[in-house]
N, CA, C, O and CB atoms as a CASP TS submission, in Angstrom:
PFRMAT TS
TARGET T0000
AUTHOR 0000-0000-0000
METHOD Language model
MODEL 1
PARENT N/A
ATOM      1  N   UNK     1      72.988 -79.730 -13.564  1.00  0.00           N
ATOM      2  CA  UNK     1      73.544 -79.073 -14.741  1.00  0.00           C
ATOM      3  C   UNK     1      73.058 -79.953 -16.541  1.00  0.00           C
ATOM      4  O   UNK     1      72.896 -81.137 -16.836  1.00  0.00           O
ATOM      5  CB  UNK     1      75.417 -79.141 -14.338  1.00  0.00           C
ATOM      6  N   UNK     2      72.974 -78.746 -17.311  1.00  0.00           N
ATOM      7  CA  UNK     2      72.562 -79.139 -18.772  1.00  0.00           C
ATOM      8  C   UNK     2      73.407 -79.286 -19.824  1.00  0.00           C
ATOM      9  O   UNK     2      73.792 -78.139 -20.051  1.00  0.00           O
ATOM     10  CB  UNK     2      71.755 -78.312 -19.261  1.00  0.00           C
ATOM     11  N   UNK     3      74.197 -80.409 -21.014  1.00  0.00           N
ATOM     12  CA  UNK     3      74.965 -79.849 -21.932  1.00  0.00           C
ATOM     13  C   UNK     3      73.728 -79.969 -23.543  1.00  0.00           C
ATOM     14  O   UNK     3      72.747 -80.656 -23.830  1.00  0.00           O
ATOM     15  CB  UNK     3      76.659 -80.848 -21.933  1.00  0.00           C
ATOM     16  N   UNK     4      74.450 -78.974 -24.153  1.00  0.00           N
ATOM     17  CA  UNK     4      73.935 -79.320 -25.181  1.00  0.00           C
ATOM     18  C   UNK     4      74.790 -79.012 -26.804  1.00  0.00           C
ATOM     19  O   UNK     4      75.376 -77.950 -27.016  1.00  0.00           O
ATOM     20  CB  UNK     4      72.668 -78.684 -24.967  1.00  0.00           C
ATOM     21  N   UNK     5      74.748 -79.659 -27.392  1.00  0.00           N
ATOM     22  CA  UNK     5      74.985 -79.774 -28.874  1.00  0.00           C
ATOM     23  C   UNK     5      74.501 -79.276 -29.683  1.00  0.00           C
ATOM     24  O   UNK     5      73.284 -79.422 -29.568  1.00  0.00           O
ATOM     25  CB  UNK     5      74.896 -80.639 -29.314  1.00  0.00           C
ATOM     26  N   UNK     6      74.900 -78.407 -30.983  1.00  0.00           N
ATOM     27  CA  UNK     6      74.209 -77.852 -32.019  1.00  0.00           C
ATOM     28  C   UNK     6      74.909 -78.512 -33.172  1.00  0.00           C
ATOM     29  O   UNK     6      76.115 -78.263 -33.150  1.00  0.00           O
ATOM     30  CB  UNK     6      74.210 -76.292 -32.023  1.00  0.00           C
ATOM     31  N   UNK     7      74.516 -79.315 -34.223  1.00  0.00           N
ATOM     32  CA  UNK     7      74.852 -80.203 -35.498  1.00  0.00           C
ATOM     33  C   UNK     7      74.292 -79.534 -36.328  1.00  0.00           C
ATOM     34  O   UNK     7      73.105 -79.231 -36.447  1.00  0.00           O
ATOM     35  CB  UNK     7      74.421 -81.647 -35.615  1.00  0.00           C
ATOM     36  N   UNK     8      75.263 -79.271 -36.981  1.00  0.00           N
ATOM     37  CA  UNK     8      75.100 -79.386 -38.653  1.00  0.00           C
ATOM     38  C   UNK     8      74.764 -80.338 -39.817  1.00  0.00           C
ATOM     39  O   UNK     8      75.745 -80.835 -40.370  1.00  0.00           O
ATOM     40  CB  UNK     8      76.038 -79.153 -39.040  1.00  0.00           C
ATOM     41  N   UNK     9      73.270 -80.758 -40.394  1.00  0.00           N
ATOM     42  CA  UNK     9      74.015 -81.944 -41.231  1.00  0.00           C
ATOM     43  C   UNK     9      72.540 -81.627 -42.710  1.00  0.00           C
ATOM     44  O   UNK     9      71.648 -80.787 -42.588  1.00  0.00           O
ATOM     45  CB  UNK     9      74.058 -84.151 -40.024  1.00  0.00           C
ATOM     46  N   UNK    10      72.727 -82.633 -44.035  1.00  0.00           N
ATOM     47  CA  UNK    10      71.956 -82.511 -44.735  1.00  0.00           C
ATOM     48  C   UNK    10      70.956 -83.227 -44.592  1.00  0.00           C
ATOM     49  O   UNK    10      71.214 -84.300 -44.047  1.00  0.00           O
ATOM     50  CB  UNK    10      72.340 -82.525 -45.603  1.00  0.00           C
ATOM     51  N   UNK    11      69.417 -82.996 -44.990  1.00  0.00           N
ATOM     52  CA  UNK    11      68.683 -84.310 -45.013  1.00  0.00           C
ATOM     53  C   UNK    11      68.247 -84.258 -46.560  1.00  0.00           C
ATOM     54  O   UNK    11      67.994 -83.209 -47.153  1.00  0.00           O
ATOM     55  CB  UNK    11      67.316 -84.428 -43.834  1.00  0.00           C
ATOM     56  N   UNK    12      68.219 -84.964 -46.872  1.00  0.00           N
ATOM     57  CA  UNK    12      67.785 -85.211 -48.970  1.00  0.00           C
ATOM     58  C   UNK    12      66.372 -84.863 -48.948  1.00  0.00           C
ATOM     59  O   UNK    12      65.796 -84.195 -49.807  1.00  0.00           O
ATOM     60  CB  UNK    12      67.881 -87.272 -49.881  1.00  0.00           C
ATOM     61  N   UNK    13      65.848 -85.380 -47.877  1.00  0.00           N
ATOM     62  CA  UNK    13      63.985 -85.032 -48.295  1.00  0.00           C
ATOM     63  C   UNK    13      63.481 -84.672 -47.378  1.00  0.00           C
ATOM     64  O   UNK    13      62.788 -85.313 -46.588  1.00  0.00           O
ATOM     65  CB  UNK    13      62.927 -86.146 -48.741  1.00  0.00           C
ATOM     66  N   UNK    14      63.753 -83.650 -47.370  1.00  0.00           N
ATOM     67  CA  UNK    14      62.805 -82.321 -45.906  1.00  0.00           C
ATOM     68  C   UNK    14      61.975 -81.648 -46.207  1.00  0.00           C
ATOM     69  O   UNK    14      62.465 -80.553 -46.481  1.00  0.00           O
ATOM     70  CB  UNK    14      63.521 -81.056 -45.183  1.00  0.00           C
ATOM     71  N   UNK    15      60.378 -81.646 -46.394  1.00  0.00           N
ATOM     72  CA  UNK    15      59.538 -81.485 -46.985  1.00  0.00           C
ATOM     73  C   UNK    15      59.722 -79.797 -47.511  1.00  0.00           C
ATOM     74  O   UNK    15      59.500 -78.899 -46.699  1.00  0.00           O
ATOM     75  CB  UNK    15      58.429 -81.987 -46.193  1.00  0.00           C
ATOM     76  N   UNK    16      60.046 -79.555 -48.598  1.00  0.00           N
ATOM     77  CA  UNK    16      60.093 -77.686 -47.997  1.00  0.00           C
ATOM     78  C   UNK    16      61.508 -76.996 -48.174  1.00  0.00           C
ATOM     79  O   UNK    16      61.580 -75.784 -48.375  1.00  0.00           O
ATOM     80  CB  UNK    16      59.790 -77.498 -46.039  1.00  0.00           C
ATOM     81  N   UNK    17      62.103 -77.424 -48.130  1.00  0.00           N
ATOM     82  CA  UNK    17      63.628 -77.647 -48.261  1.00  0.00           C
ATOM     83  C   UNK    17      64.899 -78.194 -49.537  1.00  0.00           C
ATOM     84  O   UNK    17      65.015 -79.419 -49.519  1.00  0.00           O
ATOM     85  CB  UNK    17      63.681 -78.516 -47.325  1.00  0.00           C
ATOM     86  N   UNK    18      65.540 -77.707 -50.268  1.00  0.00           N
ATOM     87  CA  UNK    18      66.596 -78.067 -51.060  1.00  0.00           C
ATOM     88  C   UNK    18      67.303 -79.265 -50.682  1.00  0.00           C
ATOM     89  O   UNK    18      66.746 -79.592 -49.635  1.00  0.00           O
ATOM     90  CB  UNK    18      67.446 -77.066 -51.126  1.00  0.00           C
ATOM     91  N   UNK    19      68.263 -80.163 -50.941  1.00  0.00           N
ATOM     92  CA  UNK    19      69.043 -81.217 -50.260  1.00  0.00           C
ATOM     93  C   UNK    19      70.442 -80.474 -50.281  1.00  0.00           C
ATOM     94  O   UNK    19      71.484 -81.099 -50.087  1.00  0.00           O
ATOM     95  CB  UNK    19      69.012 -82.781 -51.058  1.00  0.00           C
ATOM     96  N   UNK    20      70.416 -79.043 -50.539  1.00  0.00           N
ATOM     97  CA  UNK    20      71.761 -78.445 -50.227  1.00  0.00           C
ATOM     98  C   UNK    20      71.601 -77.453 -48.973  1.00  0.00           C
ATOM     99  O   UNK    20      72.536 -76.660 -48.853  1.00  0.00           O
ATOM    100  CB  UNK    20      72.354 -77.629 -51.562  1.00  0.00           C
ATOM    101  N   UNK    21      70.691 -77.373 -48.126  1.00  0.00           N
ATOM    102  CA  UNK    21      70.342 -76.828 -47.237  1.00  0.00           C
ATOM    103  C   UNK    21      70.370 -77.284 -46.317  1.00  0.00           C
ATOM    104  O   UNK    21      69.663 -78.285 -46.200  1.00  0.00           O
ATOM    105  CB  UNK    21      69.601 -76.474 -47.314  1.00  0.00           C
ATOM    106  N   UNK    22      71.213 -76.823 -45.087  1.00  0.00           N
ATOM    107  CA  UNK    22      71.874 -76.837 -43.931  1.00  0.00           C
ATOM    108  C   UNK    22      70.297 -77.242 -42.888  1.00  0.00           C
ATOM    109  O   UNK    22      69.299 -76.564 -43.130  1.00  0.00           O
ATOM    110  CB  UNK    22      72.838 -75.160 -43.669  1.00  0.00           C
ATOM    111  N   UNK    23      70.207 -78.369 -41.764  1.00  0.00           N
ATOM    112  CA  UNK    23      69.502 -78.822 -41.284  1.00  0.00           C
ATOM    113  C   UNK    23      70.037 -78.906 -39.420  1.00  0.00           C
ATOM    114  O   UNK    23      71.020 -79.529 -39.019  1.00  0.00           O
ATOM    115  CB  UNK    23      69.281 -79.948 -42.195  1.00  0.00           C
ATOM    116  N   UNK    24      69.360 -78.339 -38.808  1.00  0.00           N
ATOM    117  CA  UNK    24      70.080 -78.633 -37.414  1.00  0.00           C
ATOM    118  C   UNK    24      70.002 -80.139 -36.630  1.00  0.00           C
ATOM    119  O   UNK    24      68.997 -80.800 -36.893  1.00  0.00           O
ATOM    120  CB  UNK    24      69.443 -77.594 -36.400  1.00  0.00           C
ATOM    121  N   UNK    25      70.698 -80.559 -35.962  1.00  0.00           N
ATOM    122  CA  UNK    25      70.360 -81.138 -34.840  1.00  0.00           C
ATOM    123  C   UNK    25      70.979 -81.116 -33.467  1.00  0.00           C
ATOM    124  O   UNK    25      72.182 -81.086 -33.209  1.00  0.00           O
ATOM    125  CB  UNK    25      70.311 -82.153 -35.150  1.00  0.00           C
ATOM    126  N   UNK    26      69.629 -81.143 -32.351  1.00  0.00           N
ATOM    127  CA  UNK    26      70.243 -80.905 -30.920  1.00  0.00           C
ATOM    128  C   UNK    26      70.359 -81.772 -30.105  1.00  0.00           C
ATOM    129  O   UNK    26      69.773 -82.836 -30.307  1.00  0.00           O
ATOM    130  CB  UNK    26      69.692 -80.105 -30.222  1.00  0.00           C
ATOM    131  N   UNK    27      70.847 -81.660 -29.378  1.00  0.00           N
ATOM    132  CA  UNK    27      71.061 -82.905 -28.675  1.00  0.00           C
ATOM    133  C   UNK    27      71.236 -82.386 -27.232  1.00  0.00           C
ATOM    134  O   UNK    27      72.234 -81.687 -27.053  1.00  0.00           O
ATOM    135  CB  UNK    27      72.347 -83.785 -29.248  1.00  0.00           C
ATOM    136  N   UNK    28      70.339 -82.637 -26.056  1.00  0.00           N
ATOM    137  CA  UNK    28      70.163 -82.128 -24.887  1.00  0.00           C
ATOM    138  C   UNK    28      70.604 -83.460 -23.834  1.00  0.00           C
ATOM    139  O   UNK    28      70.027 -84.527 -24.045  1.00  0.00           O
ATOM    140  CB  UNK    28      68.605 -81.527 -24.798  1.00  0.00           C
ATOM    141  N   UNK    29      71.697 -83.383 -22.627  1.00  0.00           N
ATOM    142  CA  UNK    29      72.342 -84.127 -22.341  1.00  0.00           C
ATOM    143  C   UNK    29      72.047 -83.893 -20.677  1.00  0.00           C
ATOM    144  O   UNK    29      72.211 -82.697 -20.436  1.00  0.00           O
ATOM    145  CB  UNK    29      73.627 -84.001 -23.038  1.00  0.00           C
ATOM    146  N   UNK    30      71.726 -84.530 -19.650  1.00  0.00           N
ATOM    147  CA  UNK    30      72.051 -84.010 -17.659  1.00  0.00           C
ATOM    148  C   UNK    30      73.293 -84.334 -17.839  1.00  0.00           C
ATOM    149  O   UNK    30      73.866 -84.694 -18.867  1.00  0.00           O
ATOM    150  CB  UNK    30      71.242 -85.015 -15.992  1.00  0.00           C
ATOM    151  N   UNK    31      73.783 -84.147 -16.491  1.00  0.00           N
ATOM    152  CA  UNK    31      74.895 -83.894 -15.874  1.00  0.00           C
ATOM    153  C   UNK    31      74.988 -85.261 -14.220  1.00  0.00           C
ATOM    154  O   UNK    31      74.376 -86.041 -13.490  1.00  0.00           O
ATOM    155  CB  UNK    31      74.740 -81.973 -15.517  1.00  0.00           C
ATOM    156  N   UNK    32      75.860 -84.828 -14.456  1.00  0.00           N
ATOM    157  CA  UNK    32      76.508 -86.259 -13.104  1.00  0.00           C
ATOM    158  C   UNK    32      75.271 -85.258 -12.107  1.00  0.00           C
ATOM    159  O   UNK    32      74.882 -84.097 -12.237  1.00  0.00           O
ATOM    160  CB  UNK    32      79.164 -86.262 -12.222  1.00  0.00           C
ATOM    161  N   UNK    33      74.875 -86.513 -10.964  1.00  0.00           N
ATOM    162  CA  UNK    33      74.221 -86.464 -10.148  1.00  0.00           C
ATOM    163  C   UNK    33      72.227 -86.027  -9.860  1.00  0.00           C
ATOM    164  O   UNK    33      71.525 -85.765  -8.883  1.00  0.00           O
ATOM    165  CB  UNK    33      75.128 -85.835  -9.730  1.00  0.00           C
ATOM    166  N   UNK    34      71.986 -86.191 -11.588  1.00  0.00           N
ATOM    167  CA  UNK    34      70.919 -86.418 -11.603  1.00  0.00           C
ATOM    168  C   UNK    34      69.982 -87.004 -12.459  1.00  0.00           C
ATOM    169  O   UNK    34      70.138 -86.746 -13.653  1.00  0.00           O
ATOM    170  CB  UNK    34      70.711 -85.705 -11.388  1.00  0.00           C
ATOM    171  N   UNK    35      68.987 -87.776 -12.129  1.00  0.00           N
ATOM    172  CA  UNK    35      69.063 -88.937 -13.363  1.00  0.00           C
ATOM    173  C   UNK    35      68.893 -89.153 -14.811  1.00  0.00           C
ATOM    174  O   UNK    35      68.402 -88.214 -15.437  1.00  0.00           O
ATOM    175  CB  UNK    35      68.373 -89.667 -13.157  1.00  0.00           C
ATOM    176  N   UNK    36      69.184 -90.137 -15.402  1.00  0.00           N
ATOM    177  CA  UNK    36      69.958 -89.486 -16.892  1.00  0.00           C
ATOM    178  C   UNK    36      69.145 -89.498 -17.480  1.00  0.00           C
ATOM    179  O   UNK    36      68.410 -90.482 -17.389  1.00  0.00           O
ATOM    180  CB  UNK    36      71.072 -90.081 -17.723  1.00  0.00           C
ATOM    181  N   UNK    37      68.752 -88.271 -18.551  1.00  0.00           N
ATOM    182  CA  UNK    37      68.153 -87.802 -19.941  1.00  0.00           C
ATOM    183  C   UNK    37      68.799 -87.606 -21.237  1.00  0.00           C
ATOM    184  O   UNK    37      69.774 -86.901 -21.495  1.00  0.00           O
ATOM    185  CB  UNK    37      67.659 -86.666 -19.785  1.00  0.00           C
ATOM    186  N   UNK    38      68.417 -88.007 -21.658  1.00  0.00           N
ATOM    187  CA  UNK    38      68.943 -87.695 -23.179  1.00  0.00           C
ATOM    188  C   UNK    38      67.885 -86.987 -24.425  1.00  0.00           C
ATOM    189  O   UNK    38      67.250 -87.704 -25.199  1.00  0.00           O
ATOM    190  CB  UNK    38      69.414 -89.221 -23.777  1.00  0.00           C
ATOM    191  N   UNK    39      67.843 -85.877 -24.450  1.00  0.00           N
ATOM    192  CA  UNK    39      67.294 -85.077 -25.444  1.00  0.00           C
ATOM    193  C   UNK    39      67.247 -85.276 -27.359  1.00  0.00           C
ATOM    194  O   UNK    39      67.904 -84.290 -27.696  1.00  0.00           O
ATOM    195  CB  UNK    39      68.014 -83.930 -25.059  1.00  0.00           C
ATOM    196  N   UNK    40      66.995 -85.716 -28.161  1.00  0.00           N
ATOM    197  CA  UNK    40      67.437 -85.223 -29.389  1.00  0.00           C
ATOM    198  C   UNK    40      65.416 -84.408 -29.516  1.00  0.00           C
ATOM    199  O   UNK    40      64.215 -84.467 -29.256  1.00  0.00           O
ATOM    200  CB  UNK    40      68.234 -86.863 -30.807  1.00  0.00           C
ATOM    201  N   UNK    41      66.653 -83.704 -30.179  1.00  0.00           N
ATOM    202  CA  UNK    41      65.260 -82.113 -30.902  1.00  0.00           C
ATOM    203  C   UNK    41      65.743 -81.817 -32.263  1.00  0.00           C
ATOM    204  O   UNK    41      65.176 -80.965 -32.948  1.00  0.00           O
ATOM    205  CB  UNK    41      65.344 -80.061 -29.890  1.00  0.00           C
TER
END
């Protein structure tokens, strides 16, 4: 089982983007019954 979340956030100094544009952060986490793992992308 895998849980995922997509969150928008503002990055002030991201190359090639203005401070008003949206960026995304994805979080993946394994579910119960398997080795715990968390990945931020």
